[in-house]
C-alpha positions as CSV (number, residue, x, y, z in Angstrom):
1,M,14.7,22.9,-0.2
2,S,16.6,19.8,0.8
3,L,15.8,17.5,3.7
4,Q,18.8,18.9,5.6
5,E,17.7,22.5,5.1
6,N,14.1,21.7,6.1
7,V,15.2,19.9,9.3
8,R,17.7,22.6,10.2
9,N,15.2,25.5,9.6
10,H,12.5,23.8,11.7
11,R,15.0,23.1,14.4
12,R,16.3,26.6,14.6
13,R,12.8,28.1,14.6
14,S,12.2,25.9,17.7
15,G,15.3,27.3,19.2
16,W,16.8,23.8,19.7
17,S,20.2,22.5,19.4
18,Q,20.9,19.2,17.5
19,E,21.2,17.5,20.9
20,R,17.8,18.8,22.0
21,L,16.1,17.7,18.7
22,A,17.7,14.2,19.0
23,E,16.4,13.9,22.6
24,E,12.9,15.1,21.7
25,A,12.7,12.7,18.7
26,S,14.2,9.7,20.5
27,L,17.1,9.6,18.0
28,S,20.8,9.7,18.4
29,V,22.6,12.9,17.9
30,G,24.6,11.2,15.1
31,V,21.4,10.6,13.1
32,V,20.4,14.3,13.4
33,R,23.9,15.4,12.4
34,K,24.0,13.0,9.5
35,I,20.7,14.4,8.1
36,E,21.7,18.0,8.6
37,Q,24.9,17.3,6.7
38,G,23.0,16.0,3.7
39,G,22.6,12.3,4.5
40,N,19.5,10.3,3.6
41,A,16.9,9.1,6.1
42,Q,14.1,6.6,6.1
43,V,10.5,7.9,6.2
44,E,10.1,6.5,9.8
45,T,13.0,8.7,10.9
46,I,11.6,11.8,9.2
47,H,8.3,11.1,10.9
48,M,10.0,11.0,14.3
49,L,11.6,14.3,13.6
50,A,8.3,15.8,12.4
51,R,6.6,14.7,15.6
52,A,9.3,16.3,17.7
53,L,9.2,19.5,15.7
54,G,5.4,19.7,15.7
55,T,5.1,19.7,11.9
56,T,3.9,17.4,9.2
57,T,6.1,14.7,7.8
58,S,5.5,16.1,4.3
59,S,6.9,19.5,5.3
60,L,10.3,18.0,5.9
61,F,10.6,16.1,2.6
62,A,13.2,17.3,0.1
63,T,12.0,19.2,-3.0
64,E,15.2,19.7,-4.8
65,A,16.2,18.1,-8.1
66,P,17.0,14.4,-7.8
67,E,20.5,13.0,-8.0
68,P,21.6,11.5,-11.4
69,I,20.7,7.9,-11.9
70,H,23.8,5.6,-11.9
71,V,24.4,3.5,-15.0
72,N,23.3,0.2,-13.4
73,A,20.5,1.6,-11.3
74,G,17.8,1.8,-14.0
75,D,14.2,1.2,-13.0
76,G,14.1,-2.5,-12.7
77,P,12.6,-5.1,-15.0
78,K,11.2,-3.5,-18.2
79,L,7.9,-5.5,-18.3
80,S,8.0,-5.0,-22.0
81,A,4.9,-6.9,-23.0
82,L,2.9,-5.2,-20.2
83,R,4.2,-1.8,-21.3
84,Q,3.2,-2.4,-24.9
85,A,-0.4,-3.4,-23.9
86,L,-0.8,-0.6,-21.3
87,M,1.0,2.2,-23.1
88,P,0.6,1.7,-26.9
89,P,2.1,4.3,-29.2
90,V,-0.3,7.2,-29.8
91,G,-0.5,8.8,-33.2
92,L,-2.9,11.0,-35.2
93,R,-5.7,8.4,-35.0
94,E,-6.7,5.6,-32.7
95,V,-4.4,2.6,-32.3
96,I,-5.4,0.0,-34.9
97,V,-6.8,-3.2,-33.4
98,E,-5.3,-6.0,-35.4
99,V,-8.2,-8.4,-34.9
100,D,-11.7,-8.4,-36.3
101,R,-13.3,-10.3,-33.4
102,A,-12.7,-9.8,-29.7
103,P,-13.2,-12.4,-27.0
104,A,-16.5,-12.3,-25.2
105,L,-16.7,-9.9,-22.2
106,A,-17.6,-12.8,-19.9
107,S,-14.4,-14.6,-20.9
108,I,-12.3,-11.5,-20.3
109,Q,-13.9,-11.0,-16.9
110,R,-13.1,-14.6,-16.0
111,D,-9.5,-13.9,-16.8
112,I,-9.5,-10.8,-14.7
113,D,-11.1,-12.8,-11.8
114,D,-8.5,-15.6,-12.2
115,S,-5.7,-13.0,-12.1
116,H,-7.0,-11.5,-8.9
117,A,-6.9,-14.9,-7.4
118,L,-3.3,-15.3,-8.6
119,Y,-2.4,-11.9,-7.2
120,H,-3.8,-12.7,-3.7
121,A,-1.9,-16.0,-3.9
122,D,1.3,-14.0,-4.4
123,Q,1.8,-15.4,-7.9
124,Y,3.0,-12.1,-9.3
125,S,4.9,-13.6,-12.2
126,S,1.7,-15.3,-13.4
127,V,-0.3,-12.1,-13.1
128,S,2.4,-10.2,-15.1
129,K,2.2,-12.8,-17.9
130,K,-1.6,-12.7,-18.1
131,L,-2.1,-9.0,-18.0
132,P,-0.9,-8.1,-21.5
133,T,-3.4,-10.5,-23.1
134,I,-6.2,-9.2,-20.9
135,L,-5.4,-5.6,-21.8
136,R,-5.2,-6.3,-25.5
137,D,-8.4,-8.4,-25.5
138,V,-10.4,-5.8,-23.6
139,E,-9.1,-2.9,-25.8
140,A,-10.3,-4.9,-28.8
141,A,-13.6,-5.5,-27.1
142,V,-14.2,-1.8,-26.5
143,T,-13.1,-0.8,-30.0
144,L,-15.3,-3.4,-31.7
145,A,-18.3,-3.2,-29.4
146,E,-21.7,-2.3,-30.8
147,D,-23.2,0.9,-29.3
148,G,-25.4,-1.1,-26.9
149,D,-22.5,-3.1,-25.5
150,R,-19.8,-0.4,-25.4
151,Q,-20.5,0.8,-21.9
152,K,-20.3,-2.8,-20.6
153,A,-17.0,-3.2,-22.4
154,I,-15.7,0.0,-20.8
155,V,-16.6,-1.2,-17.4
156,V,-14.7,-4.5,-17.9
157,R,-11.7,-2.4,-19.3
158,A,-11.8,-0.3,-16.1
159,S,-11.5,-3.5,-14.0
160,A,-8.6,-4.7,-16.2
161,F,-6.8,-1.3,-15.7
162,L,-7.4,-1.5,-11.9
163,L,-6.0,-5.0,-11.7
164,A,-2.9,-3.8,-13.6
165,G,-2.6,-0.8,-11.2
166,K,-2.8,-3.1,-8.2
167,Y,-0.1,-5.4,-9.5
168,L,2.2,-2.6,-10.5
169,T,1.9,-0.8,-7.2
170,Q,2.7,-4.0,-5.3
171,V,5.9,-4.5,-7.4
172,R,6.7,-0.8,-7.0
173,R,6.5,0.2,-10.6
174,Y,4.8,3.4,-9.5
175,D,4.6,5.5,-12.7
176,L,3.1,2.6,-14.7
177,A,0.7,2.0,-11.8
178,Y,-0.4,5.6,-11.8
179,H,-1.1,5.4,-15.5
180,A,-3.1,2.2,-15.1
181,L,-5.1,3.4,-12.2
182,S,-5.9,6.8,-13.8
183,L,-7.2,5.0,-16.9
184,G,-9.3,2.7,-14.8
185,I,-10.9,5.5,-12.7
186,R,-11.7,7.5,-15.8
187,D,-13.2,4.5,-17.6
188,A,-15.4,3.8,-14.6
189,R,-16.5,7.4,-14.3
190,D,-17.3,7.6,-18.0
191,A,-19.4,4.4,-17.7
192,D,-21.2,5.6,-14.5
193,A,-19.7,2.8,-12.6
194,A,-19.3,4.8,-9.4
195,R,-18.3,1.9,-7.1
196,I,-15.6,0.7,-9.4
197,A,-14.3,4.3,-9.8
198,A,-14.2,4.6,-6.0
199,T,-12.4,1.3,-5.7
200,G,-9.8,2.8,-8.1
201,V,-9.5,5.8,-5.8
202,V,-8.7,3.4,-2.9
203,G,-5.9,2.0,-5.1
204,M,-4.7,5.5,-6.1
205,A,-4.5,6.5,-2.4
206,W,-2.5,3.4,-1.7
207,L,-0.1,4.3,-4.5
208,L,0.2,7.9,-3.1
209,L,1.0,6.4,0.3
210,R,3.7,4.2,-1.2
211,Q,5.2,7.4,-2.8
212,D,5.1,9.3,0.6
213,R,2.5,11.7,-0.9
214,F,0.6,11.9,2.4
215,D,-1.2,15.2,1.9
216,E,-2.6,14.1,-1.4
217,A,-3.5,10.6,-0.3
218,E,-5.5,11.9,2.7
219,R,-7.3,14.6,0.7
220,L,-8.2,12.3,-2.1
221,A,-9.5,9.5,0.1
222,A,-11.4,11.9,2.4
223,V,-13.2,13.7,-0.4
224,T,-14.2,10.4,-2.0
225,A,-15.3,9.0,1.3
226,D,-17.6,12.0,1.8
227,E,-19.0,11.6,-1.6
228,I,-20.0,7.9,-1.2
229,E,-20.8,7.9,2.6
230,P,-23.7,5.5,2.9
231,R,-26.8,5.8,5.0
232,M,-26.0,3.5,7.9
233,S,-29.6,2.4,8.4
234,S,-29.9,1.0,4.9
235,A,-26.3,0.5,3.8
236,K,-25.4,-2.7,2.0
237,P,-22.3,-4.6,3.0
238,G,-20.4,-3.6,-0.2
239,E,-21.2,0.1,0.4
240,L,-19.9,-0.1,4.0
241,A,-16.8,-2.0,2.9
242,L,-15.9,0.6,0.3
243,W,-16.5,3.5,2.6
244,G,-14.4,1.8,5.2
245,E,-11.5,1.2,2.8
246,L,-11.4,4.9,1.9
247,L,-11.5,5.9,5.6
248,Q,-8.5,3.6,6.2
249,R,-6.5,5.4,3.6
250,V,-7.4,8.7,5.3
251,A,-6.1,7.4,8.6
252,S,-3.0,5.8,7.2
253,A,-2.0,9.0,5.4
254,A,-2.7,11.2,8.4
255,I,-0.8,9.1,10.9
256,R,2.2,9.0,8.6
257,N,2.0,12.7,8.2
258,N,2.0,13.4,11.9
259,R,-1.7,14.4,12.0
260,P,-2.9,12.1,14.9
261,D,-6.2,13.9,15.5
262,V,-7.3,13.3,11.8
263,A,-6.0,9.7,12.0
264,R,-7.9,9.1,15.2
265,D,-11.2,10.5,13.8
266,A,-10.8,8.4,10.6
267,R,-10.1,5.2,12.6
268,R,-13.2,5.9,14.7
269,M,-15.3,6.1,11.6
270,T,-13.6,3.1,10.1
271,A,-14.5,1.1,13.3
272,T,-18.1,2.3,12.8
273,A,-18.1,0.9,9.3
274,A,-16.5,-2.4,10.3
275,S,-18.8,-2.9,13.3
276,A,-21.8,-2.8,10.9
277,L,-20.4,-5.8,9.1
278,S,-20.8,-9.2,10.7
279,R,-17.8,-10.6,8.8
280,E,-14.9,-9.6,6.6
281,H,-16.4,-8.5,3.3
282,V,-14.7,-10.1,0.2
283,D,-15.5,-9.0,-3.4
284,F,-12.5,-8.3,-5.5
285,R,-14.6,-7.3,-8.5
286,Q,-16.0,-4.3,-6.5
287,H,-13.3,-3.7,-3.8
288,W,-9.6,-3.3,-3.6
289,T,-9.2,-5.8,-0.8
290,T,-11.2,-7.3,2.1
291,F,-12.7,-5.1,4.8
292,G,-14.3,-5.8,8.2
293,P,-13.6,-5.9,11.9
294,V,-10.3,-7.8,11.6
295,T,-8.9,-5.6,8.9
296,A,-9.9,-2.4,10.8
297,E,-8.2,-3.7,14.0
298,A,-5.1,-4.7,12.1
299,K,-4.8,-1.3,10.6
300,A,-5.3,0.4,14.0
301,I,-2.4,-1.7,15.3
302,E,-0.4,-0.6,12.3
303,D,-0.8,3.0,13.5
304,L,0.9,2.0,16.7
305,A,3.7,0.6,14.8
306,I,4.2,3.8,12.8
307,I,4.4,6.0,15.9
308,G,6.8,3.6,17.5
309,D,4.6,2.1,20.2
310,H,6.1,-1.4,20.0
311,H,4.7,-2.5,23.4
312,G,1.3,-1.4,22.2
313,V,1.6,-3.5,19.0
314,I,2.6,-6.6,21.0
315,S,-0.1,-6.2,23.6
316,R,-2.9,-6.0,20.9
317,A,-1.3,-8.5,18.5
318,D,-3.4,-11.5,19.3
319,Q,-6.4,-9.9,21.1
320,G,-9.9,-9.0,20.0
321,P,-10.7,-9.3,16.3
322,V,-7.2,-10.2,15.3
323,G,-7.0,-13.0,17.9
324,S,-7.9,-16.6,17.2
325,K,-11.5,-16.2,18.4
326,G,-11.9,-13.0,16.4
327,L,-10.7,-14.7,13.2
328,K,-13.1,-17.6,13.8
329,R,-16.0,-15.2,14.3
330,F,-15.3,-12.6,11.6
331,G,-13.2,-14.5,9.0
332,R,-9.8,-13.8,7.8
333,P,-8.7,-10.6,6.0
334,S,-6.8,-10.6,2.7
335,A,-3.5,-12.4,2.8
336,N,-1.7,-9.1,2.1
337,N,-3.4,-7.3,5.0
338,W,-2.8,-10.2,7.4
339,D,0.8,-10.6,6.4
340,R,1.4,-6.8,6.9
341,H,-0.1,-7.1,10.3
342,R,2.2,-9.9,11.3
343,L,5.1,-8.0,9.8
344,D,4.3,-5.1,12.1
345,I,4.5,-7.6,15.0
346,A,7.8,-8.9,13.7
347,R,9.2,-5.3,13.6
348,A,7.9,-4.6,17.2
349,H,9.7,-7.8,18.5
350,A,12.9,-6.8,16.7
351,K,12.8,-3.3,18.1
352,L,12.3,-4.7,21.6
353,G,15.2,-7.1,21.2
354,S,13.1,-10.3,20.9
355,H,15.0,-11.5,17.8
356,Q,13.7,-15.1,17.9
357,D,10.1,-13.9,18.2
358,A,10.7,-11.6,15.2
359,M,12.2,-14.5,13.3
360,E,9.2,-16.7,14.0
361,E,6.9,-14.1,12.6
362,L,9.0,-13.7,9.5
363,S,9.3,-17.4,9.0
364,T,5.6,-17.8,9.2
365,I,5.0,-15.1,6.6
366,K,7.7,-16.6,4.3
367,E,6.0,-20.0,4.5
368,S,2.7,-18.7,3.3
369,S,3.7,-15.7,1.2
370,P,7.3,-15.9,0.1
371,E,7.0,-13.7,-2.9
372,W,5.0,-11.0,-1.1
373,L,7.7,-10.9,1.7
374,R,10.5,-10.4,-0.9
375,H,8.8,-7.2,-2.0
376,Q,8.5,-5.7,1.5
377,A,11.1,-3.0,2.4
378,M,10.0,-3.3,6.0
379,A,11.0,-7.0,6.0
380,R,14.4,-6.1,4.9
381,R,14.7,-3.4,7.6
382,V,13.6,-5.9,10.3
383,M,16.2,-8.4,9.1
384,T,18.9,-5.8,8.9
385,D,18.0,-4.8,12.5
386,I,18.3,-8.4,13.6
387,L,21.7,-8.8,11.9
388,E,23.1,-5.6,13.3
389,R,21.9,-6.0,16.9
390,R,22.2,-9.7,17.5
391,K,25.2,-10.5,19.7
392,R,25.1,-14.3,19.4
393,T,25.9,-16.4,16.3
394,L,23.2,-16.2,13.7
395,T,20.9,-19.3,13.4
396,Q,20.5,-21.1,10.1
397,D,16.9,-19.7,9.8
398,M,18.3,-16.1,10.1
399,R,20.9,-16.8,7.4
400,D,18.3,-18.3,5.1
401,M,15.9,-15.4,5.7
402,A,18.7,-12.9,4.9
403,V,19.4,-14.6,1.6
404,H,15.6,-14.7,0.8
405,L,15.3,-11.0,1.4
406,G,18.6,-10.0,-0.2
407,V,20.0,-8.6,3.0
408,S,23.7,-8.8,3.8
409,G,25.1,-8.5,7.3
């Protein structure tokens, strides 16, 4: 079924006209007509339709065969060296390791740690250049390891695969990311490294969210959260943080899939995990990102952005844990989570017509995380909205931001 058929069928089962659906979904009639005539729509628009129709967002997604890829579309940069290291040719026997001595595991782990630091500093090109060597070195380490050291080598290889999956998801190379994350989770399971495996599940759920696979993301994160739920009276900070990360994935998937009750329960449990931590918990060896009171509040505000409560986003933007006093008390979340929070605020300002406030938020993010911002589809949508709705002459900052994001107006 196509998107147009799914929307039309749900509308007719409700006994609604296109005008009624548009009114209930707070959309224009033109948007509804365009979709029912075969036009494309952003996930946010599909979500609004699903809420109005009382169904899940996933139920409206198209399931028909994709359109042919145009000659120049391709799939972006080929990342040849990384592909060769991550996806070597497979034959009738194991891939031959062309070295007789692998680097020490401690040295490989330092390279992984350094690459995490580069990733969180938005140095994606540097991460991409380091990953092939890391993956080749750790593969050699596993192949050449003595029996007593093999399990340790597999754990380090799992960490290398998860790093690759994190980077590839961020730059939207989703098939490669899935392959890397799958290998990392399996390695960690085989080595009885349950926490690293669960961290990989956090990343896998993030990838599924990026692909709009909301049902699967929610189910995967929920099942894993149940399996690792700690005893609150004796839980260590790392255990609470990992559990909280998974619950956040449950909530994020559910709110996008128009399952507000599930999202609300997951956010409540996330708040419980966060409140048990005195500060943001940071450990990129054992966790996908930071977690704590600030991150939990930022993601709760993100839910408001997803359902279109722009006034709610602005009212909570600089209050409580995400306010200046909260940041001083609890510490800062990861740069990516904080930037995403401020991007939600920029979008809310743009939707409410406060273009200059939106630009100030975008400019602040650009100053600290220019490369991260370039990879954000939401940033491009915010800038497009500003360009389309602004009635006065664009400022130089607006023109520069449009160029940085590759948006034309």
